[in-house]
C-alpha positions in Angstrom: -32.1 1.4 -11.0 -31.2 4.1 -13.4 -28.2 6.2 -12.7 -28.5 9.9 -12.2 -27.6 12.0 -15.2 -24.5 14.1 -14.7 -23.2 17.2 -16.4 -19.8 16.3 -17.9 -17.2 18.7 -19.2 -14.8 16.3 -20.7 -14.7 12.6 -21.6 -12.0 10.0 -22.2 -12.7 6.7 -24.1 -10.0 4.1 -24.0 -10.3 1.1 -26.4 -7.9 -1.6 -27.5 -5.9 -1.0 -30.7 -3.7 -3.2 -32.9 -0.7 -2.4 -30.8 -1.4 -1.0 -27.3 -4.6 1.1 -27.0 -6.2 4.3 -28.3 -7.3 7.1 -26.1 -10.0 9.4 -27.5 -10.5 12.7 -25.7 -13.7 14.8 -26.1 -15.0 18.1 -24.8 -18.6 17.8 -23.8 -21.2 20.7 -23.7 -24.9 20.8 -23.6 -25.1 21.2 -27.3 -22.4 18.9 -28.8 -19.5 16.5 -28.2 -16.3 17.6 -29.9 -13.1 15.5 -30.4 -10.2 17.2 -28.7 -7.5 14.5 -28.8 -6.6 11.2 -30.3 -3.6 9.5 -28.5 -1.9 6.3 -29.3 -0.7 4.5 -26.2 2.0 1.9 -26.8 1.7 -1.5 -25.3 3.0 -1.6 -21.8 2.6 2.1 -21.3 0.1 3.9 -19.1 -2.3 6.5 -20.5 -1.1 10.1 -19.8 -1.9 10.8 -16.2 -2.7 14.4 -17.0 -5.4 13.3 -19.4 -7.1 10.6 -17.3 -6.4 11.4 -13.7 -8.8 13.4 -11.5 -8.0 16.1 -9.0 -9.8 18.9 -7.2 -10.6 20.5 -10.6 -13.0 17.7 -11.2 -15.3 19.3 -8.6 -15.8 22.2 -11.0 -15.2 20.5 -14.4 -16.4 16.9 -14.4 -14.4 14.3 -16.3 -15.8 11.0 -17.5 -13.5 7.9 -18.1 -15.1 5.3 -20.3 -13.8 1.7 -20.7 -14.9 -0.4 -23.7 -15.8 -4.1 -24.0 -15.5 -6.0 -27.3 -19.0 -6.8 -28.6 -18.3 -10.5 -28.7 -18.2 -10.4 -24.8 -21.8 -9.1 -24.6 -25.1 -10.9 -25.0 -27.9 -8.9 -26.6 -31.6 -9.2 -26.2 -34.6 -7.2 -27.4 -37.8 -7.0 -25.4 -41.0 -5.0 -25.7 -42.2 -3.2 -22.6 -45.0 -0.7 -21.8 -43.8 2.9 -22.3 -42.6 4.3 -19.0 -40.4 7.0 -17.5 -36.6 6.5 -17.9 -36.2 5.9 -14.2 -38.7 3.1 -14.3 -37.1 1.2 -17.2 -34.5 -0.9 -15.3 -37.0 -2.0 -12.6 -39.3 -3.3 -15.3 -36.5 -5.1 -17.1 -35.4 -6.6 -13.8 -38.6 -8.7 -13.5 -37.6 -10.5 -16.8 -33.8 -10.4 -16.5 -33.4 -14.0 -15.2 -35.3 -15.3 -18.2 -33.3 -13.2 -20.6 -29.9 -13.9 -19.2 -27.9 -16.9 -20.4 -25.8 -16.6 -17.2 -26.7 -17.0 -13.5 -27.5 -13.6 -12.2 -24.7 -13.8 -9.6 -22.2 -14.1 -12.5 -23.8 -11.4 -14.7 -23.9 -7.7 -15.0 -26.5 -6.1 -17.2 -28.0 -2.9 -18.4 -30.9 -1.8 -20.7 -31.8 1.2 -22.8 -34.8 2.2 -24.8 -34.3 2.2 -28.5 -35.1 5.6 -29.9 -38.0 5.8 -32.3 -39.2 2.2 -31.5 -42.5 3.0 -29.8 -45.4 1.0 -31.3 -48.9 2.1 -31.9 -50.1 0.0 -28.9 -47.9 2.1 -26.6 -45.1 -0.4 -26.2 -41.4 0.5 -26.4 -38.5 -1.6 -27.7 -35.7 -2.1 -25.1 -32.2 -3.4 -25.8 -30.8 -5.5 -23.0 -27.0 -6.0 -22.7 -25.6 -8.8 -20.5 -22.0 -9.5 -19.8 -20.1 -12.0 -17.6 -19.2 -10.3 -14.4 -15.7 -12.0 -14.3 -15.0 -10.6 -17.8 -15.9 -7.0 -16.7 -14.0 -7.4 -13.5 -10.9 -8.6 -15.3 -11.0 -5.8 -17.8 -11.4 -3.2 -15.0 -8.5 -4.7 -13.1 -6.3 -4.5 -16.2 -7.2 -0.8 -16.6 -6.6 -0.1 -12.9 -3.1 -1.6 -13.4 -2.4 1.1 -15.9 -3.9 3.8 -13.7 -7.1 4.2 -15.8 -10.0 4.3 -13.3 -13.2 3.9 -15.4 -16.5 5.5 -14.6 -18.5 3.5 -17.2 -18.2 0.4 -19.4 -19.6 0.7 -22.9 -19.6 -1.2 -26.2 -19.1 1.5 -28.9 -20.0 -0.8 -31.8 -23.5 -1.0 -30.5 -24.0 2.7 -31.4 -23.8 1.6 -35.1 -26.0 -1.4 -34.5 -28.6 0.6 -32.7 -28.3 4.3 -33.8 -30.2 7.2 -32.4 -33.0 7.0 -35.1 -34.9 4.2 -36.9 -33.1 2.5 -39.8 -34.3 1.2 -43.1 -36.3 -2.0 -43.2 -34.3 -5.2 -43.4 -31.3 -6.9 -41.7 -28.4 -4.6 -40.9 -25.4 -6.9 -40.6 -21.9 -5.9 -39.5 -19.0 -8.4 -40.1 -16.0 -7.6 -37.9 -12.8 -9.4 -38.8 -10.8 -10.7 -35.8 -7.5 -12.4 -35.5 -9.0 -15.9 -36.2 -12.7 -15.3 -36.1 -15.5 -13.2 -37.6 -18.1 -11.4 -35.5 -21.5 -11.0 -37.1 -23.8 -8.4 -35.5 -27.3 -8.4 -36.9 -30.1 -6.0 -36.2 -33.6 -6.5 -37.7 -35.6 -3.4 -38.5 -39.1 -3.4 -39.8 -41.8 -0.7 -39.9 -39.3 1.7 -38.2 -38.9 -0.6 -35.1 -36.0 -2.8 -33.9 -37.4 -6.3 -33.9 -34.4 -8.4 -32.9 -30.6 -8.3 -32.4 -28.2 -11.2 -32.9 -24.5 -11.6 -32.2 -22.6 -14.6 -33.7 -18.9 -15.0 -33.1 -17.7 -17.6 -35.6 -14.3 -19.1 -36.4 -12.9 -17.8 -39.7 -13.3 -21.2 -41.5 -15.3 -22.3 -44.5 -17.8 -24.2 -42.3 -18.6 -21.0 -40.5 -20.2 -19.5 -43.6 -22.8 -22.3 -43.7 -23.3 -22.0 -39.9 -24.0 -18.2 -40.2 -26.6 -19.0 -42.9 -28.3 -21.6 -40.7 -28.4 -19.1 -37.7 -29.8 -16.3 -39.8 -32.5 -18.6 -41.4 -33.5 -19.7 -37.8 -34.0 -16.1 -36.8 -35.9 -15.4 -40.0 -38.2 -18.3 -39.4 -38.9 -17.2 -35.8 -39.6 -13.7 -37.2 -42.1 -15.1 -39.7 -43.9 -17.0 -36.9 -44.0 -13.8 -34.8 -45.4 -11.9 -37.8 -42.8 -9.2 -38.3 -40.5 -10.8 -40.9 -41.4 -10.2 -44.6 -41.0 -12.9 -47.3 -37.8 -11.4 -48.7 -36.0 -9.1 -46.3 -33.3 -6.8 -47.6 -29.7 -7.0 -46.3 -27.5 -4.0 -45.5 -24.0 -5.3 -45.1 -21.1 -3.4 -43.5 -17.6 -4.9 -43.1 -14.9 -4.0 -40.7 -11.4 -5.2 -41.4 -10.2 -7.5 -44.1 -13.4 -9.6 -44.4 -13.3 -12.3 -47.1 -15.6 -11.9 -50.1 -17.1 -15.4 -49.8 -19.2 -14.2 -46.8 -21.3 -12.2 -49.3 -21.9 -15.4 -51.2 -23.0 -17.2 -48.1 -25.4 -14.3 -47.1 -26.9 -14.3 -50.6 -28.5 -17.7 -49.7 -30.5 -15.8 -47.0 -31.5 -12.6 -48.7 -32.9 -11.6 -52.0 -30.6 -8.6 -52.2 -27.5 -7.4 -50.4 -26.4 -3.8 -50.3 -23.0 -3.1 -49.0 -22.7 0.1 -47.0 -19.7 1.9 -45.5 -19.3 1.3 -41.7 -19.0 4.3 -39.4 -15.5 5.6 -39.1 -13.6 5.0 -35.8 -13.8 8.6 -34.8 -17.6 8.7 -35.6 -18.1 5.5 -33.7 -16.2 6.9 -30.6 -18.1 10.2 -30.9 -21.4 8.4 -31.0 -20.5 6.4 -27.9 -19.6 9.5 -26.0 -22.7 11.3 -27.1 -24.9 8.4 -26.0 -23.1 8.2 -22.6 -23.3 11.9 -22.0 -27.1 12.0 -22.4 -28.1 8.6 -21.0 -29.3 7.8 -17.5 -28.7 4.1 -17.8 -25.7 2.8 -15.7 -24.1 0.8 -18.5 -22.1 -2.3 -17.7 -20.1 -0.7 -14.9 -19.9 -2.6 -11.6 -21.2 -0.6 -8.7 -18.5 -1.8 -6.3 -15.8 -0.6 -8.6 -17.6 2.7 -9.0 -17.8 3.1 -5.3 -14.2 2.2 -4.9 -13.1 4.7 -7.6 -15.2 7.4 -6.0 -13.5 6.6 -2.6 -10.1 6.9 -4.3 -11.0 10.2 -5.7 -12.2 11.5 -2.4 -9.1 10.1 -0.7 -7.0 11.9 -3.3 -8.8 15.2 -2.5 -8.1 14.7 1.2 -4.4 14.0 0.5 -4.2 17.2 -1.6 -5.8 19.1 1.2 -3.4 17.6 3.7 -0.5 18.5 1.5 -1.7 22.1 1.3 -2.2 22.2 5.1 1.3 20.8 5.6 2.8 23.4 3.3 1.1 26.2 5.3 2.4 24.6 8.5 5.9 24.5 7.2 5.7 28.2 6.3 4.5 29.0 9.8 7.2 26.8 11.3 9.8 28.8 9.3 8.6 31.9 11.0 9.3 30.4 14.4 12.8 29.2 13.4 14.5 32.5 14.4 12.7 32.7 17.7 13.6 29.1 18.3 17.2 29.8 17.6 17.3 32.5 20.3 15.7 30.2 22.8 18.0 27.3 21.9 21.0 28.6 23.9 18.9 29.0 27.0 17.4 25.6 26.6 20.8 24.0 26.2 21.9 25.5 29.5 18.7 24.2 31.2 19.2 20.8 29.7 22.8 20.6 31.0 21.6 21.7 34.5 18.9 19.0 34.4 21.4 16.4 33.3 23.8 17.2 36.2 20.9 17.1 38.7 19.6 13.9 37.2 23.0 12.2 37.5 23.2 13.2 41.1 19.7 12.0 41.8 20.4 8.7 40.1 23.6 8.1 42.1 21.7 9.0 45.3 19.0 6.5 44.5 21.6 3.9 43.6 23.4 4.4 46.9 20.1 4.2 48.9 19.2 1.0 47.2 22.6 -0.5 48.0 22.3 0.5 51.7 18.8 -1.0 51.9 20.1 -4.2 50.3 22.9 -4.4 52.8 20.6 -3.8 55.7 18.3 -6.5 54.5 21.2 -8.9 54.1 22.3 -8.1 57.7 18.8 -8.6 59.0 18.6 -11.9 57.2 21.9 -13.0 58.7 20.8 -11.9 62.2 17.6 -13.8 61.8 19.4 -16.9 60.7 21.8 -16.7 63.6 19.1 -16.2 66.1 17.1 -19.0 64.7 20.0 -21.4 64.7 20.9 -20.4 68.3 17.3 -20.9 69.6 16.9 -24.2 67.7 20.2 -25.5 68.9 19.6 -24.5 72.5 16.2 -26.1 72.5 17.4 -29.4 71.0 17.0 -32.4 73.4 20.0 -34.4 74.2 18.4 -37.5 72.7 18.4 -35.8 69.3 21.3 -34.9 67.0 21.6 -32.5 64.1 22.9 -33.6 60.8 21.9 -30.5 58.8 20.7 -27.0 59.3 19.7 -25.1 56.0 18.5 -21.5 55.9 16.9 -20.2 52.7 15.3 -16.8 51.8 12.9 -16.0 48.9 11.2 -12.8 47.8 7.4 -13.5 47.2 4.8 -10.7 46.5 7.0 -8.0 48.1 7.7 -10.0 51.3 10.7 -12.0 52.3 9.9 -15.6 53.1 12.5 -17.4 55.2 12.8 -21.1 55.8 14.9 -23.2 58.2 15.2 -26.8 57.4 16.4 -29.0 60.3 17.5 -32.6 59.8 18.9 -35.0 62.3 18.9 -38.5 63.9 17.6 -40.1 67.1 17.9 -43.5 68.6 15.0 -45.8 67.9 12.1 -45.3 70.3 12.5 -41.5 70.7 9.6 -40.6 68.4 7.9 -38.9 71.2 10.9 -36.7 71.9 10.9 -35.6 68.2 7.2 -34.7 68.4 7.9 -32.7 71.6 10.7 -30.9 69.9 8.4 -30.1 67.0 5.8 -28.7 69.4 8.5 -26.7 71.2 9.6 -25.1 67.9 6.1 -23.9 67.2 6.0 -22.2 70.6 9.5 -20.8 70.5 9.7 -17.0 71.0 12.2 -14.2 70.6 11.6 -10.8 72.2 8.0 -11.8 73.1 7.1 -12.8 69.5 6.7 -16.3 68.0 9.8 -17.2 66.1 8.3 -19.4 63.5 5.0 -18.9 61.8 4.7 -22.5 60.8 6.6 -25.7 61.5 5.9 -28.7 59.4 7.3 -32.2 59.8 9.5 -33.4 57.0 10.5 -36.9 55.9 11.0 -39.4 58.7 12.7 -42.8 58.1 13.5 -45.6 60.5 16.6 -47.8 60.1 16.0 -51.1 62.1 19.5 -52.3 61.4 21.2 -49.3 62.9 18.3 -48.7 65.3 18.1 -45.0 64.2 15.4 -42.7 63.2 16.2 -40.0 60.6 13.9 -37.0 61.0 13.5 -33.5 59.5 11.5 -30.3 60.2 10.7 -27.3 58.0 10.3 -24.0 59.9 8.9 -20.8 58.3 9.1 -17.3 59.5 8.0 -14.2 57.5 8.8 -10.5 57.7 11.5 -8.0 56.7 
C-alpha cells in the first residue's frame, strides 16, 4: 500500500562516490528543496553523526535519510493501468507484479509510481514499476547501518533523469553510464507525450557489447512497431556519464536515423530532483518495511534513553540535596551499626553454644540407647546362642534419628528354633513400658555342616530422639 506523505524539514542523501561516499544535505519546505551541504566522506569513515543521527528534535523538525541503489541493480517495467487515486495505485499493481517481476516475490522488493503527464485519452495512466532483489537491498542497508546511517527510504536518483516530472520529446532518450568495466544503457521511449517503455542494459565494456546493444534496441523497436506506438524512424537523444567511448555513437547510429547528444543532469541537480520527488511522493520506494520498523524502534528507544538520562540527572541533583542531611545522620547510623554488630555477635555465639549443647545431649542419648539396647539384648540371649558381633549405627533421615543394632552370632546345629524364639523375644522386648525395637528383621543365616554350626544375624531398628 502507499505510504503516508510526511512533512519533512531536512533531508540527507548518501550515495557512493569514487572514493568513499558523498552526503548531500537539503532543507525542505512546502515550496522548494534547497541544497544546504555537500560533504565528502572518506572510505572507512562514518557520515557525521550530527548530520544524519536523529534525536528528540526530530519530533518537531523531521529529518529524512535516503539511501541510493545503483540503477543496474533495479529492474524497470512500464504498465498501463486505469487512472486511480494515489493510494489505490500499489494495490492495482500488486495484481500484476508476479507477471512483471523476473524474481520470485519472496526474493523481491518493489515499488511503483505514476509517470507525470502520461495519461492517455482513454483514461489510462502510465506506471513505472521498479523491482530489486531483496538480498541486494538488505546487504546495502546493512552496510549503511555499519556506518551508523539509518535509512528511511531507498531510491535510484538516476531514474529522475530517465523519468522526469514532465513529458519529454518524442524518441528514445538514452543514457550511457560508464562503469569500471561495464557500460549501463538506460533507455526510455517517449511518443505522443507518453512514456511507452523503459529498458536497462548493463553490458561489459567490450567491442561485442556494441553490437549486443544494437540488437536489444532493435528488438524493443520491433515490439513497439507491433504494439503500434513506434514510428518508422525514431529520434535518439543521447546523454553520456563518465568517459564513454565514441564508438557507442557509431553503434547507435545503426538503430536511429539521427542522434542528438544532450548534456546529462549535473550531480547536484540529480540529487535535488531525487529529494524533490521523495518529499512529495506517497510511494514507499524500495525500502524494506522490517528495516523501517527496526529503525523507528531504534529512534524511539533513543528517545527513551535520552529521557532516562534527563531523569537520572534530576535524581542526581535531588540526591545532592540530601547529601548534607545524610552526613549528619551518618554518625548516628554508625553508632547503631556498631551496637547491632555487638549484639549480633553475642546472639551468634549463644546460638552456637546452644547447638553444641543440643549435639552433646543427642550424643549422650544415643550412647545411653546403645548401652541399654546392648544390655537388654545380652541379658535376653539364650545360653545356646553366642554373640560374634554387636554393631550400633545411627543415621539422620527426614529430621528423625534412625538407629540400628545389628546382632551376629553362632549356634550349634539344630538350634534353629532357639534363634527364632530369640528373634521373637527381641520384637517384644520393652524398656520402661515401651517396645525397645520398632522392627526386627532376620539377617543372613548360614549352616556349616562340617563344623556343625549355624551362623545367624538379626537387624533391629528403633526410632526417636
